[in-house]
C-alpha positions as a Python dict, from the first residue, in 0.01 Angstrom:
ca = {
    (1, 'M'): (0, 0, 0),
    (2, 'S'): (-13, -288, 247),
    (3, 'V'): (-363, -410, 313),
    (4, 'A'): (-512, -733, 440),
    (5, 'T'): (-747, -792, 148),
    (6, 'D'): (-707, -849, -224),
    (7, 'V'): (-967, -587, -315),
    (8, 'E'): (-850, -381, -613),
    (9, 'M'): (-830, -8, -550),
    (10, 'V'): (-852, 297, -779),
    (11, 'W'): (-659, 623, -745),
    (12, 'I'): (-874, 937, -719),
    (13, 'P'): (-662, 1244, -800),
    (14, 'Q'): (-657, 1565, -598),
    (15, 'T'): (-974, 1750, -698),
    (16, 'T'): (-1170, 2066, -635),
    (17, 'F'): (-1536, 2012, -718),
    (18, 'R'): (-1886, 2138, -649),
    (19, 'M'): (-2037, 1928, -371),
    (20, 'G'): (-2410, 1900, -311),
    (21, 'S'): (-2712, 2001, -518),
    (22, 'D'): (-2954, 2295, -516),
    (23, 'R'): (-3206, 2109, -735),
    (24, 'D'): (-3295, 1809, -522),
    (25, 'Y'): (-3357, 1732, -153),
    (26, 'P'): (-3305, 2007, 109),
    (27, 'E'): (-3026, 1822, 290),
    (28, 'E'): (-2813, 1835, -27),
    (29, 'R'): (-2802, 2216, -23),
    (30, 'P'): (-2621, 2441, -78),
    (31, 'V'): (-2380, 2361, -360),
    (32, 'H'): (-2034, 2455, -240),
    (33, 'R'): (-1680, 2398, -362),
    (34, 'V'): (-1451, 2165, -168),
    (35, 'S'): (-1102, 2034, -226),
    (36, 'V'): (-985, 1682, -144),
    (37, 'D'): (-637, 1534, -166),
    (38, 'G'): (-581, 1225, -377),
    (39, 'F'): (-667, 887, -225),
    (40, 'W'): (-720, 523, -313),
    (41, 'I'): (-1075, 382, -303),
    (42, 'D'): (-1206, 27, -335),
    (43, 'R'): (-1307, -33, -695),
    (44, 'T'): (-1627, -198, -569),
    (45, 'P'): (-1822, -211, -245),
    (46, 'V'): (-1697, -469, 4),
    (47, 'T'): (-1842, -802, -108),
    (48, 'N'): (-1973, -1098, 86),
    (49, 'A'): (-1659, -1289, -14),
    (50, 'S'): (-1430, -1019, 125),
    (51, 'F'): (-1630, -985, 445),
    (52, 'A'): (-1623, -1365, 489),
    (53, 'R'): (-1241, -1356, 479),
    (54, 'F'): (-1244, -1088, 747),
    (55, 'V'): (-1478, -1290, 971),
    (56, 'A'): (-1273, -1608, 919),
    (57, 'A'): (-952, -1426, 1013),
    (58, 'T'): (-1087, -1240, 1315),
    (59, 'R'): (-1394, -1439, 1430),
    (60, 'Y'): (-1577, -1108, 1429),
    (61, 'T'): (-1945, -1104, 1524),
    (62, 'T'): (-2158, -834, 1360),
    (63, 'T'): (-2409, -620, 1545),
    (64, 'A'): (-2700, -797, 1373),
    (65, 'E'): (-2580, -1129, 1515),
    (66, 'T'): (-2587, -991, 1870),
    (67, 'A'): (-2911, -995, 2069),
    (68, 'T'): (-3026, -653, 2191),
    (69, 'E'): (-3350, -518, 2338),
    (70, 'S'): (-3353, -222, 2098),
    (71, 'R'): (-3457, -448, 1810),
    (72, 'N'): (-3753, -570, 2015),
    (73, 'C'): (-3866, -209, 2048),
    (74, 'A'): (-3847, -163, 1673),
    (75, 'N'): (-4083, -457, 1629),
    (76, 'G'): (-4301, -365, 1924),
    (77, 'R'): (-4223, -692, 2099),
    (78, 'P'): (-4077, -634, 2445),
    (79, 'G'): (-3924, -937, 2612),
    (80, 'V'): (-3628, -1158, 2524),
    (81, 'P'): (-3349, -965, 2344),
    (82, 'L'): (-3352, -1028, 1970),
    (83, 'A'): (-3071, -1082, 1721),
    (84, 'G'): (-3162, -972, 1372),
    (85, 'S'): (-3173, -686, 1125),
    (86, 'L'): (-3407, -476, 913),
    (87, 'V'): (-3545, -647, 602),
    (88, 'F'): (-3765, -493, 333),
    (89, 'V'): (-4074, -706, 265),
    (90, 'R'): (-4248, -608, -58),
    (91, 'P'): (-4627, -593, -20),
    (92, 'Q'): (-4858, -749, -276),
    (93, 'R'): (-5061, -432, -315),
    (94, 'E'): (-5017, -58, -268),
    (95, 'S'): (-4907, 11, 88),
    (96, 'P'): (-4720, 279, 285),
    (97, 'A'): (-4344, 228, 263),
    (98, 'S'): (-4310, 248, 641),
    (99, 'H'): (-4515, -72, 672),
    (100, 'C'): (-4268, -274, 462),
    (101, 'W'): (-3976, -293, 703),
    (102, 'R'): (-3941, -573, 958),
    (103, 'V'): (-3674, -656, 1212),
    (104, 'V'): (-3628, -1019, 1113),
    (105, 'S'): (-3479, -1252, 1372),
    (106, 'G'): (-3181, -1431, 1220),
    (107, 'A'): (-3127, -1179, 940),
    (108, 'D'): (-2759, -1085, 911),
    (109, 'W'): (-2481, -1058, 655),
    (110, 'Q'): (-2483, -1434, 591),
    (111, 'H'): (-2864, -1454, 586),
    (112, 'P'): (-2980, -1136, 410),
    (113, 'F'): (-3353, -1211, 423),
    (114, 'G'): (-3371, -1425, 736),
    (115, 'P'): (-3240, -1757, 869),
    (116, 'D'): (-3365, -1954, 566),
    (117, 'S'): (-3167, -1740, 319),
    (118, 'A'): (-2798, -1767, 230),
    (119, 'I'): (-2522, -1592, 35),
    (120, 'D'): (-2382, -1900, -145),
    (121, 'A'): (-2485, -1753, -482),
    (122, 'R'): (-2409, -1396, -371),
    (123, 'T'): (-2036, -1399, -301),
    (124, 'Q'): (-1980, -1101, -534),
    (125, 'H'): (-2281, -904, -410),
    (126, 'P'): (-2219, -621, -162),
    (127, 'V'): (-2217, -731, 199),
    (128, 'V'): (-2522, -586, 374),
    (129, 'H'): (-2665, -585, 727),
    (130, 'V'): (-2352, -408, 854),
    (131, 'T'): (-2360, -126, 1108),
    (132, 'Y'): (-2113, 160, 1115),
    (133, 'Q'): (-1917, -27, 1383),
    (134, 'D'): (-1900, -338, 1162),
    (135, 'A'): (-1772, -133, 868),
    (136, 'V'): (-1505, 35, 1082),
    (137, 'A'): (-1393, -304, 1218),
    (138, 'F'): (-1345, -440, 866),
    (139, 'A'): (-1163, -127, 753),
    (140, 'S'): (-926, -142, 1051),
    (141, 'W'): (-845, -508, 980),
    (142, 'A'): (-780, -425, 615),
    (143, 'G'): (-550, -134, 698),
    (144, 'K'): (-799, 112, 553),
    (145, 'E'): (-1058, 369, 659),
    (146, 'L'): (-1409, 473, 564),
    (147, 'P'): (-1427, 773, 329),
    (148, 'T'): (-1547, 1113, 437),
    (149, 'E'): (-1862, 1232, 263),
    (150, 'A'): (-1654, 1468, 46),
    (151, 'E'): (-1414, 1189, -57),
    (152, 'W'): (-1703, 956, -135),
    (153, 'E'): (-1887, 1215, -345),
    (154, 'C'): (-1568, 1310, -527),
    (155, 'A'): (-1511, 947, -627),
    (156, 'A'): (-1876, 897, -720),
    (157, 'R'): (-1877, 1190, -962),
    (158, 'G'): (-1609, 1026, -1174),
    (159, 'G'): (-1455, 1360, -1269),
    (160, 'L'): (-1786, 1506, -1394),
    (161, 'D'): (-1816, 1821, -1184),
    (162, 'G'): (-2180, 1921, -1136),
    (163, 'A'): (-2337, 1633, -1332),
    (164, 'P'): (-2647, 1492, -1160),
    (165, 'Y'): (-2547, 1128, -1213),
    (166, 'A'): (-2223, 933, -1182),
    (167, 'W'): (-2209, 897, -1560),
    (168, 'G'): (-2344, 1234, -1679),
    (169, 'D'): (-2659, 1439, -1726),
    (170, 'E'): (-2908, 1171, -1837),
    (171, 'W'): (-3058, 905, -1611),
    (172, 'M'): (-3089, 650, -1893),
    (173, 'P'): (-2853, 746, -2178),
    (174, 'G'): (-2964, 566, -2491),
    (175, 'G'): (-3244, 404, -2290),
    (176, 'R'): (-2994, 198, -2088),
    (177, 'L'): (-3016, 153, -1711),
    (178, 'L'): (-2672, 203, -1553),
    (179, 'A'): (-2744, 126, -1187),
    (180, 'N'): (-2942, -115, -973),
    (181, 'T'): (-3246, 80, -854),
    (182, 'W'): (-3623, 34, -836),
    (183, 'Q'): (-3832, 55, -1153),
    (184, 'G'): (-4203, 97, -1088),
    (185, 'E'): (-4421, 220, -803),
    (186, 'F'): (-4243, 181, -471),
    (187, 'P'): (-4300, -15, -252),
    (188, 'W'): (-4536, -260, -414),
    (189, 'L'): (-4450, -279, -789),
    (190, 'N'): (-4097, -340, -913),
    (191, 'R'): (-4071, -420, -1283),
    (192, 'C'): (-3703, -521, -1242),
    (193, 'E'): (-3611, -372, -1578),
    (194, 'D'): (-3248, -364, -1466),
    (195, 'G'): (-3257, -741, -1411),
    (196, 'W'): (-3241, -738, -1030),
    (197, 'E'): (-3506, -738, -759),
    (198, 'D'): (-3260, -693, -474),
    (199, 'T'): (-2879, -666, -466),
    (200, 'S'): (-2670, -739, -773),
    (201, 'P'): (-2303, -834, -828),
    (202, 'V'): (-2086, -531, -763),
    (203, 'D'): (-1965, -519, -1125),
    (204, 'A'): (-2303, -579, -1291),
    (205, 'F'): (-2316, -220, -1423),
    (206, 'P'): (-2048, -9, -1593),
    (207, 'P'): (-1794, 185, -1384),
    (208, 'N'): (-1784, 564, -1378),
    (209, 'G'): (-1513, 784, -1526),
    (210, 'Y'): (-1266, 694, -1253),
    (211, 'G'): (-1324, 323, -1307),
    (212, 'V'): (-1518, 282, -983),
    (213, 'Y'): (-1820, 50, -976),
    (214, 'D'): (-2154, 70, -798),
    (215, 'M'): (-2133, 420, -652),
    (216, 'I'): (-2501, 456, -740),
    (217, 'G'): (-2772, 213, -630),
    (218, 'N'): (-2738, -148, -511),
    (219, 'A'): (-2649, -71, -146),
    (220, 'W'): (-2617, 247, 57),
    (221, 'E'): (-2263, 309, 183),
    (222, 'W'): (-2141, 434, 519),
    (223, 'T'): (-1915, 739, 539),
    (224, 'S'): (-1721, 863, 840),
    (225, 'D'): (-1900, 1201, 860),
    (226, 'W'): (-2154, 1289, 1126),
    (227, 'F'): (-2479, 1403, 968),
    (228, 'L'): (-2579, 1769, 959),
    (229, 'P'): (-2911, 1870, 800),
    (230, 'Q'): (-2742, 2091, 538),
    (231, 'H'): (-2401, 2161, 394),
    (232, 'P'): (-2215, 2474, 508),
    (233, 'S'): (-2243, 2778, 283),
    (234, 'E'): (-1944, 2864, 71),
    (235, 'D'): (-1737, 3162, 183),
    (236, 'R'): (-1741, 3345, -149),
    (237, 'R'): (-1610, 3672, -7),
    (238, 'G'): (-1287, 3523, 120),
    (239, 'H'): (-1267, 3264, -159),
    (240, 'V'): (-1195, 3002, 105),
    (241, 'I'): (-1246, 2650, -27),
    (242, 'P'): (-1262, 2383, 248),
    (243, 'H'): (-975, 2136, 217),
    (244, 'N'): (-1045, 1772, 309),
    (245, 'P'): (-1359, 1869, 503),
    (246, 'T'): (-1514, 1639, 760),
    (247, 'G'): (-1876, 1670, 861),
    (248, 'G'): (-2029, 1778, 1187),
    (249, 'Q'): (-1996, 1658, 1544),
    (250, 'E'): (-2153, 1359, 1715),
    (251, 'G'): (-2389, 1559, 1935),
    (252, 'A'): (-2518, 1766, 1644),
    (253, 'S'): (-2606, 1451, 1451),
    (254, 'Y'): (-2891, 1339, 1680),
    (255, 'D'): (-3241, 1323, 1533),
    (256, 'P'): (-3426, 1633, 1664),
    (257, 'D'): (-3760, 1450, 1627),
    (258, 'L'): (-3648, 1173, 1864),
    (259, 'P'): (-3484, 1360, 2153),
    (260, 'T'): (-3511, 1069, 2398),
    (261, 'L'): (-3317, 824, 2180),
    (262, 'R'): (-3010, 1041, 2110),
    (263, 'I'): (-2844, 789, 1880),
    (264, 'P'): (-2566, 951, 1675),
    (265, 'R'): (-2607, 936, 1297),
    (266, 'K'): (-2356, 909, 1014),
    (267, 'V'): (-2400, 1009, 649),
    (268, 'L'): (-2502, 740, 402),
    (269, 'K'): (-2438, 792, 31),
    (270, 'G'): (-2536, 639, -303),
    (271, 'G'): (-2889, 507, -276),
    (272, 'S'): (-2980, 140, -311),
    (273, 'Y'): (-3184, -112, -506),
    (274, 'L'): (-3485, 28, -319),
    (275, 'S'): (-3438, 386, -445),
    (276, 'A'): (-3733, 478, -667),
    (277, 'P'): (-3839, 790, -862),
    (278, 'N'): (-4170, 812, -675),
    (279, 'Y'): (-4020, 769, -329),
    (280, 'C'): (-3644, 818, -295),
    (281, 'R'): (-3456, 981, -583),
    (282, 'R'): (-3129, 944, -400),
    (283, 'Y'): (-2945, 751, -669),
    (284, 'R'): (-2712, 1048, -730),
    (285, 'P'): (-2363, 1145, -606),
    (286, 'S'): (-2497, 1448, -415),
    (287, 'A'): (-2770, 1255, -233),
    (288, 'R'): (-2723, 1193, 139),
    (289, 'V'): (-2926, 1060, 431),
    (290, 'P'): (-2863, 1019, 806),
    (291, 'E'): (-2847, 675, 963),
    (292, 'A'): (-2816, 565, 1324),
    (293, 'V'): (-2475, 411, 1385),
    (294, 'D'): (-2626, 98, 1539),
    (295, 'L'): (-2864, 21, 1250),
    (296, 'S'): (-2818, -256, 996),
    (297, 'A'): (-3043, -336, 701),
    (298, 'C'): (-3071, -542, 384),
    (299, 'H'): (-2963, -248, 165),
    (300, 'L'): (-2677, -105, 370),
    (301, 'G'): (-2308, -173, 293),
    (302, 'F'): (-1977, 14, 256),
    (303, 'R'): (-1642, 49, 82),
    (304, 'C'): (-1302, 165, 207),
    (305, 'I'): (-1024, 407, 117),
    (306, 'V'): (-651, 447, 177),
    (307, 'R'): (-494, 791, 201),
    (308, 'P'): (-131, 829, 86),
    (309, 'A'): (-5, 901, 439),
    (310, 'Q'): (-114, 547, 532),
    (311, 'S'): (82, 382, 251),
}
């Protein structure tokens, strides 16, 4: 493999596994078997240190650092185009989760909570505030690609076919927290029992069975698949198992509730430090959500893969 970064990668062997879940959110259904060829995946999410090397080498400017009028609309402030990104602001008392997000001017990958914040002490935290375009730009520079949803889920399962979590059947085996998520009542009470209120170092929790870190919690991760509201049903009569499936088409990924916006959406996987039992139980390999390709936020990152044909 010849890549432009020093990020360590892990080999995921060719696997046939059960993708999705029939026990959780509707978009995870139905469970169906898929087959993926072997590939290399970053052992950790892309860190701030790695992204800084990319920016230094290419002088790349992220979407969040570029002023656009669409962010003004999100904040209800028409006028001068705004550079910034979505930041979660924890309320002091019980409040609807939708009221806790702000487009903060000056928030970007180097300033995760706004212009007065920095990443000096967060070099090994996942880079956040990256759009799909930003993630693709990094991957291209590194000689890599973003994983498909099937590849990502395969790696996240760590060889445990059908287990609800990346490490097995129990959320807290032996009473131990194994991922950076939210403990308490979201969005106003976080007891931080895992030791972190926001992002954590990418190796702060144990790796899964494949030796891959942080597939669950910490930061959501972009995949290359267009979002569809459900998985395809398995063809049990013909015993046809999809091989290296890719998801959907751009036009089908639009949000049907926002027909005038028509912004294509990709699949995010893994959950984040804001995933909570009472609000978003998406800290599981099968969990998936749609995200607009031009959105960046304080809990949104990525990792890359290399397929053997690229080596």
